C-alpha positions as CSV (number, residue, x, y, z in Angstrom):
1,X,-56.9,-132.6,81.7
2,X,-58.1,-130.5,78.4
3,X,-56.4,-129.8,75.1
4,X,-56.6,-126.0,74.2
5,X,-56.3,-125.7,70.4
6,X,-55.9,-122.1,69.3
7,X,-57.0,-120.3,65.9
8,X,-53.2,-120.4,65.1
9,X,-52.9,-124.5,65.8
10,X,-50.7,-124.0,69.2
11,X,-52.0,-126.9,71.5
12,X,-52.0,-126.2,75.0
13,X,-53.0,-128.6,77.9
14,X,-55.2,-127.1,80.6
15,X,-56.0,-128.9,83.9
16,X,-59.6,-127.9,85.6
17,X,-59.5,-125.7,88.9
18,X,-61.6,-128.9,90.7
19,X,-61.8,-132.0,89.6
20,X,-64.4,-130.8,86.1
21,X,-64.1,-127.5,84.6
22,X,-67.1,-125.3,85.4
23,X,-69.3,-123.3,83.2
24,X,-67.4,-120.2,83.4
25,X,-63.7,-121.9,82.8
26,X,-65.3,-123.4,79.7
27,X,-66.5,-120.0,78.7
28,X,-62.9,-118.3,79.2
29,X,-61.5,-121.0,77.2
30,X,-63.9,-120.3,74.2
31,X,-64.3,-116.8,74.7
32,X,-67.8,-116.9,75.2
33,X,-71.3,-119.1,75.3
34,X,-70.4,-122.4,75.0
35,X,-71.3,-125.4,72.7
36,X,-70.6,-128.9,73.2
37,X,-69.7,-131.3,70.5
38,X,-69.4,-135.2,70.8
39,X,-66.4,-136.3,69.0
40,X,-66.7,-139.6,70.0
41,X,-66.8,-141.3,73.0
42,X,-63.6,-140.5,75.0
43,X,-63.6,-137.0,73.7
44,X,-65.7,-133.9,72.8
45,X,-65.2,-130.5,71.8
46,X,-66.4,-126.9,73.4
47,X,-66.5,-124.2,71.4
48,X,-68.0,-120.8,71.0
49,X,-71.6,-120.9,70.0
50,X,-71.6,-117.6,68.8
51,X,-68.0,-118.0,66.7
52,X,-69.6,-118.0,63.3
53,X,-71.7,-114.6,64.1
54,X,-69.0,-112.7,66.1
55,X,-66.7,-113.9,62.9
56,X,-64.0,-115.9,64.6
57,X,-61.2,-117.2,62.7
58,X,-61.4,-120.3,61.1
59,X,-59.5,-123.1,63.3
60,X,-57.8,-125.6,60.7
61,X,-56.6,-127.8,63.2
62,X,-59.7,-128.3,65.8
63,X,-61.8,-128.5,62.3
64,X,-59.5,-131.5,61.1
65,X,-60.1,-132.9,64.6
66,X,-63.6,-133.4,64.9
67,X,-64.5,-133.1,61.4
68,X,-66.4,-130.0,60.7
69,X,-65.8,-126.7,60.2
70,X,-65.1,-124.8,64.0
71,X,-63.7,-121.2,64.3
72,X,-62.4,-119.5,67.5
73,X,-60.3,-121.6,70.5
74,X,-61.6,-125.0,70.9
75,X,-61.1,-126.8,74.0
76,X,-61.3,-130.8,73.7
77,X,-62.3,-133.0,76.8
78,X,-63.2,-136.0,78.2
79,X,-67.0,-136.2,78.7
80,X,-66.8,-136.5,82.3
81,X,-64.2,-133.9,82.6
82,X,-67.4,-131.1,82.3
83,X,-69.3,-130.3,85.3
């Protein structure tokens, strides 16, 4: 199960359609091409790779979780939940 964090701070639990999240699912959640950021051994952040270029709004909650500036919706998952 992943945790989708919207730019307004809303957190929504999301499930993959199969055992792991597909690339299409990840791209849908972050609204574009993905970048994978390792947070620690148990958590990975999936972010929009072009978020800054597209001038997506800052995501203060996800930024605090990851420890760096993030924009747009962010999906937090376990590394083994990604295809």
